[in-house]
C-alpha positions in Angstrom: 13.5 -42.5 -3.3 13.7 -42.7 -7.0 10.2 -41.4 -7.4 11.2 -38.6 -5.1 14.0 -37.9 -7.3 12.3 -37.6 -10.6 9.3 -35.7 -9.5 10.7 -32.0 -9.7 12.6 -32.7 -12.9 9.4 -34.2 -14.6 7.0 -31.2 -13.2 9.4 -28.6 -14.8 9.9 -30.5 -17.7 6.0 -30.4 -18.3 5.9 -26.7 -17.3 8.6 -25.7 -19.7 6.5 -27.4 -22.3 3.9 -25.1 -21.8 1.5 -27.3 -19.8 -0.6 -25.5 -17.4 0.8 -25.5 -14.2 -2.5 -26.7 -12.5 -2.6 -29.8 -14.9 1.4 -30.1 -14.9 0.8 -30.6 -10.8 -2.0 -32.8 -11.1 -0.8 -35.2 -13.7 2.6 -35.6 -12.1 1.1 -36.3 -8.6 -1.5 -38.8 -10.6 1.3 -40.7 -12.2 3.9 -41.0 -9.9 1.1 -41.6 -7.2 0.0 -44.6 -9.2 3.6 -46.1 -9.4 4.0 -45.7 -5.5 0.4 -46.5 -4.2 -1.1 -48.4 -7.0 -4.8 -48.1 -6.8 -5.0 -46.5 -3.0 -3.7 -43.1 -4.9 -7.1 -42.4 -6.2 -8.4 -42.7 -2.7 -5.9 -40.2 -1.2 -6.3 -37.7 -4.2 -10.2 -37.9 -3.4 -9.3 -37.3 0.2 -7.3 -34.5 -0.5 -10.2 -33.1 -2.9 -12.4 -33.3 -0.1 -10.4 -31.5 2.4 -9.6 -28.7 0.2 -13.7 -28.5 -0.7 -14.3 -28.6 3.1 -11.8 -26.0 4.0 -13.4 -22.8 5.5 -10.5 -20.6 5.2 -10.5 -21.1 1.3 -14.1 -19.6 1.1 -12.8 -16.2 2.1 -10.9 -16.4 -1.6 -13.9 -15.9 -3.9 -15.1 -13.0 -1.4 -12.0 -11.2 -1.9 -11.6 -11.6 -5.5 -15.2 -10.4 -5.9 -14.5 -7.3 -3.7 -11.3 -6.4 -6.2 -13.5 -7.3 -9.3 -16.5 -4.8 -8.2 -13.9 -2.1 -7.2 -12.5 -2.5 -11.1 -15.7 -2.5 -13.0 -17.5 -0.1 -11.1 -15.1 2.9 -11.8 -14.5 3.4 -7.8 -10.8 3.9 -8.5 -11.1 6.8 -10.6 -12.5 8.9 -7.9 -10.2 7.5 -5.3 -7.2 8.6 -7.6 -8.5 12.1 -8.1 -8.9 12.4 -4.5 -5.5 11.2 -3.5 -4.0 13.5 -5.8 -5.7 16.4 -4.6 -3.3 16.4 -1.7 -0.2 14.7 -3.1 0.0 17.3 -6.3 2.4 19.8 -4.5 5.0 17.1 -3.7 8.1 16.3 -6.0 6.6 13.3 -8.0 2.9 13.9 -6.8 1.7 11.7 -9.2 3.8 8.6 -8.6 3.4 9.1 -4.7 -0.4 9.0 -5.5 0.1 5.9 -7.5 1.6 4.3 -4.5 -0.9 5.4 -2.1 -3.7 4.2 -4.5 -2.0 0.9 -4.8 -2.1 0.7 -1.1 -5.6 1.2 -0.5 -6.9 -0.6 -3.5 -4.6 -3.7 -2.5 -6.2 -3.8 0.9 -9.7 -3.5 -0.5 -9.3 -6.0 -3.4 -6.1 -8.7 -2.1 -5.8 -9.8 -5.9 -2.2 -8.5 -7.1 -3.2 -8.6 -10.8 -6.4 -6.4 -10.4 -4.5 -3.8 -8.4 -1.4 -3.3 -11.0 -3.8 -3.6 -14.0 -6.5 -0.8 -12.7 -4.1 1.6 -11.0 -1.6 1.3 -14.1 -4.7 1.9 -16.7 -5.6 5.0 -14.8 -2.1 6.6 -13.5 0.2 6.0 -16.6 -1.6 8.2 -19.1 -1.9 10.9 -16.6 2.2 10.5 -15.6 3.2 10.4 -19.2 0.9 13.5 -20.0 2.8 15.4 -17.7 6.2 14.5 -18.6 7.4 11.8 -16.0 10.3 9.5 -16.6 8.9 6.3 -18.1 11.3 4.2 -16.2 9.9 5.8 -13.0 6.6 5.3 -14.3 7.1 1.6 -14.9 9.1 0.9 -11.4 5.9 2.9 -9.7 3.0 1.0 -11.3 4.9 -2.5 -11.0 6.3 -2.1 -7.7 3.0 -0.7 -6.0 1.0 -3.2 -7.9 2.6 -6.2 -6.3 2.3 -4.9 -2.8 -0.9 -7.0 -3.1 0.9 -9.6 -2.0 2.2 -8.0 1.3 -0.6 -5.6 2.1 -3.7 -7.8 3.8 -5.9 -8.9 2.6 -3.9 -11.3 0.2 -5.5 -13.9 -1.5 -1.9 -15.4 -2.1 -1.8 -15.2 2.0 -4.9 -17.2 2.3 -3.5 -19.9 0.2 -0.3 -19.8 2.1 -2.1 -19.9 5.4 -4.0 -23.1 4.4 -1.2 -24.8 2.9 1.2 -24.1 6.1 -2.0 -24.7 8.4 -1.1 -21.4 10.2 -3.6 -18.7 11.4 -5.0 -16.5 8.8 -5.4 -13.7 11.4 -1.8 -14.1 12.6 -0.7 -13.5 9.3 -2.8 -10.6 8.1 -1.6 -8.7 11.4 2.0 -9.7 10.8 2.3 -8.6 7.6 0.6 -5.3 8.1 3.9 -3.3 9.5 6.4 -4.7 6.7 3.7 -4.0 4.0 3.2 -0.5 5.3 7.2 -0.2 5.6 7.8 -1.3 1.8 5.2 1.2 0.4 6.8 3.9 2.8 10.2 3.1 1.5 8.8 3.4 -2.0 7.4 7.0 -1.2 10.9 8.2 0.2 12.4 7.1 -2.8 10.2 8.8 -5.1 10.2 12.0 -3.2 14.5 12.1 -2.9 14.5 11.1 -6.7 12.4 13.7 -7.8 13.9 16.1 -5.4 17.3 15.5 -7.2 15.8 15.0 -10.9 12.7 17.5 -11.0 12.5 16.4 -14.6 11.8 12.7 -13.6 8.7 13.8 -11.7 7.6 17.3 -12.2 5.1 18.8 -9.8 1.8 18.9 -11.6 -1.0 21.7 -10.9 -4.3 20.1 -10.0 -7.1 21.4 -12.2 -8.9 22.2 -9.1 -5.9 23.5 -7.3 -8.2 26.7 -6.6 -10.5 24.6 -5.1 -11.2 25.9 -1.4 -10.3 23.7 1.2 -14.2 22.8 2.4 -15.0 21.5 -1.3 -11.5 19.5 -1.4 -12.5 17.9 2.3 -16.0 17.2 0.9 -14.6 15.7 -2.4 -11.7 13.5 -0.4 -14.4 12.4 2.1 -16.7 11.3 -0.8 -14.0 9.5 -2.6 -11.8 8.3 -0.1 -14.1 7.7 3.1 -16.2 4.5 1.8 -13.0 2.4 0.5 -11.4 3.3 4.1 -14.2 2.3 5.8 -14.3 -0.8 4.0 -10.6 -1.3 4.9 -11.6 -0.9 8.7 -14.8 -3.1 8.4 -12.4 -6.2 7.0 -9.2 -5.8 8.7 -10.3 -4.2 11.4 -12.6 -6.8 12.4 -9.7 -9.4 11.6 -7.3 -7.7 13.8 -9.8 -7.3 17.0 -11.0 -10.5 16.9 -14.8 -9.6 16.2 -14.8 -12.2 13.1 -12.9 -14.7 11.2 -11.5 -13.7 7.9 -14.2 -15.3 6.1 -16.8 -13.6 7.8 -14.7 -10.3 7.2 -14.4 -11.1 3.5 -18.1 -11.7 3.7 -18.8 -8.1 4.9 -16.5 -6.5 2.5 -18.0 -8.3 -0.5 -21.5 -6.6 0.7 -19.9 -3.4 1.5 -18.1 -3.4 -1.7 -21.6 -3.7 -3.6 -23.2 -1.3 -1.3 -20.5 1.2 -2.3 -20.7 0.6 -6.0 -24.7 1.5 -5.3 -24.0 4.6 -3.3 -21.7 6.0 -6.2 -24.5 5.1 -8.6 -22.3 2.8 -10.7 -24.2 -0.3 -9.9 -25.9 -2.1 -12.7 -26.6 -5.7 -13.5 -23.8 -5.4 -16.1 -21.2 -4.5 -13.8 -22.5 -7.1 -11.3 -22.3 -10.1 -13.8 -19.0 -9.4 -14.7 -17.7 -9.0 -11.6 -19.2 -12.6 -11.0 -18.0 -14.0 -13.9 -14.3 -12.8 -13.4 -14.6 -13.8 -9.7 -15.9 -17.6 -11.0 -12.6 -17.7 -13.5 -10.4 -16.3 -10.9 -11.2 -18.4 -8.3 -11.5 -21.7 -10.4 -8.0 -21.2 -11.7 -6.9 -20.5 -8.0 -8.3 -23.6 -6.5 -7.4 -25.6 -9.4 -3.8 -25.1 -8.9 -4.5 -25.4 -5.1 -5.8 -28.8 -5.7 -2.8 -29.9 -8.1 -0.4 -28.5 -5.5 -2.0 -30.4 -2.5 -1.7 -33.6 -4.7 1.8 -33.3 -5.4 2.7 -32.4 -2.5 1.2 -35.4 -0.6 2.9 -37.9 -2.8 6.3 -36.0 -2.6 6.1 -36.0 1.3 4.5 -39.6 1.5 7.3 -41.0 -0.4 9.9 -39.9 1.8 10.8 -36.4 0.2 10.6 -34.6 3.4 13.4 -37.1 5.2 15.5 -37.1 1.8 15.6 -33.3 1.9 16.6 -33.3 5.8 19.1 -36.0 4.7 20.7 -33.5 2.0 20.6 -30.3 4.3 22.6 -32.8 7.1 25.0 -33.6 4.7 25.8 -30.2 3.8 25.8 -28.7 7.4 24.1 -25.7 6.5 22.5 -24.8 10.0 19.5 -22.9 11.1 20.5 -19.9 9.2 22.0 -21.3 6.0 18.8 -23.8 5.8 16.5 -20.4 5.7 18.8 -18.5 3.4 18.6 -21.6 1.1 15.0 -21.7 1.3 14.5 -18.3 0.4 17.0 -18.4 -2.2 15.3 -21.3 -3.7 11.8 -19.0 -3.8 13.6 -16.4 -5.3 14.9 -18.5 -8.1 11.6 -20.2 -8.6 9.9 -17.1 -9.1 11.6 -16.9 -12.3 9.7 -19.9 -13.8 6.9 -20.3 -11.8 3.8 -18.0 -10.5 3.4 -17.3 -7.0 0.7 -19.7 -5.9 2.9 -22.6 -7.6 6.1 -21.8 -5.7 3.4 -21.8 -2.3 2.2 -25.1 -3.3 5.7 -26.6 -4.0 7.9 -25.0 -1.9 5.7 -24.5 1.4 4.7 -28.1 2.4 8.5 -28.9 2.5 10.2 -25.3 3.5 7.9 -24.8 6.3 8.2 -28.0 8.6 11.9 -27.8 7.9 12.2 -24.2 8.9 9.8 -24.7 12.2 11.7 -27.6 13.2 14.7 -25.3 13.7 12.8 -23.2 15.8 12.3 -20.3 13.6 8.7 -18.4 14.1 6.4 -19.8 11.2 4.8 -16.3 11.1 8.0 -14.3 11.0 9.1 -16.8 8.2 5.8 -16.5 6.1 6.5 -12.6 5.9 10.4 -13.2 4.8 8.7 -15.8 2.2 6.3 -13.1 0.9 8.9 -10.2 0.7 11.2 -12.8 -1.5 8.1 -13.7 -3.5 7.4 -10.3 -4.1 11.0 -9.3 -5.1 11.3 -12.2 -7.5 7.9 -10.9 -8.9 9.5 -7.8 -9.8 12.8 -9.2 -10.8 13.8 -9.4 -14.8 13.6 -11.5 -16.7 10.8 -13.5 -15.5 9.2 -10.4 -13.7 5.4 -11.5 -13.6 4.4 -7.3 -12.7 6.2 -6.4 -15.5 4.3 -9.1 -17.9 0.8 -7.3 -16.2 2.2 -3.9 -17.3 3.4 -4.8 -20.6 -0.2 -5.9 -21.4 -1.4 -2.4 -20.8 1.5 0.0 -21.2 1.5 2.1 -24.2 4.0 1.7 -27.0 6.4 4.6 -25.9 6.9 2.6 -22.9 9.3 0.0 -23.7 10.5 -3.2 -21.8 13.9 -1.4 -21.4 12.1 1.2 -19.5 10.6 -1.3 -17.3 13.8 -3.5 -16.5 15.5 -0.1 -15.3 12.3 1.1 -13.4 12.1 -1.6 -11.5 15.7 -1.9 -10.1 15.5 0.7 -7.3 12.1 -0.8 -6.1 14.1 -4.2 -6.0 16.7 -2.8 -3.7 14.2 -1.6 -1.4 12.3 -4.8 -1.1 15.9 -6.2 0.0 16.3 -3.4 2.5 12.4 -4.9 4.3 13.7 -8.1 3.7 17.0 -7.4 5.7 15.2 -5.3 8.3 12.8 -8.1 8.9 15.3 -10.6 9.4 17.2 -8.3 11.9 14.2 -7.1 13.6 11.5 -10.1 14.0 9.5 -7.6 16.0 8.4 -5.8 13.0 6.4 -8.8 12.4 5.5 -10.3 15.8 4.8 -7.3 17.5 1.5 -6.5 16.6 -0.1 -10.0 16.8 1.4 -10.3 20.4 -0.2 -7.0 21.0 -3.6 -7.6 19.3 -4.1 -11.5 19.6 -1.9 -12.1 22.5 
């Protein structure tokens, strides 16, 4: 029990000292594992590493990362942004609305949060600034839209979550579909209302091709928008229809992204090499953290950690809903100091069995978990989404603009959280219809 008591303080101390999260997890697990199991801990760790390397579901990670990298490096996103703006330009805050649409499409193609926010931010921020958009609105739109990659399938974070929680990835992808679109829809409604009440926050911008004949608009839109949408249908549609498992669908997506790049005549061997290098580095980082988290969780649980947590909760007499809210609150607070993968690998092995023991649906709780994690990802002061945007934002957009801009979107995330808690059918109806 002493080991269980000290594992988390030691881990958090290493993280605050600047030790990379993967190595903090691995070193903590290794030391406490040796203290608890002696030399047998090495065999346990080898077995865990072997389990991870043999997990077919994790093979989808590099494929989805490659999709995002090819979209980013090939310039496909620029055509997509122009096509969307053709149709949103007459709306209040049309550029911001187009940015949210762009984020949804790009997230559904790539599954990588950082890639979505970075690419869309680099494209949309200068345009919105040039046309006099409110800097706080720009910041909130880019950070919140970019973070949709966590709740719009296919999400690399969800692949790790499904693997750690031993859940069906297909159920997860389908279950998060409606809440993800609901969140994006609320973002758009807010932008329209905000820019209608305050036109100076998001002025209407005449597109340079506003006089373009409708046939030419449709042709340009089809050329820019149809291939990415076809890719989304091929990847997500095959999973939802039960035609392909997620790994097979990811492989189709990786090939489809390459073919799309060739068709756009932006394919070069340099682009391919850069995409492959980025895929290798991101995948190595993700899987190293997964290994560390698995080792940490195995030592914690086998040392009586789960029983200790159950005993504490029984003493507090929180009940099912009290325990649910406590776990979600811990996820939110953990987001201030830990990245999304670390939260999953530390909280999920303990929290999910606990929640399931109270009879809650695991897919429903997983979506609640993702919404809370995304909200924490946006919440100052340690907001990962703001750190990403700060790295690409021009000097005139300050940290104060970013902090002020995310507040309405955080409130909208909380609205989605409450709706999903009150109406579980938002998560469970579509998987039941498609997968029975």
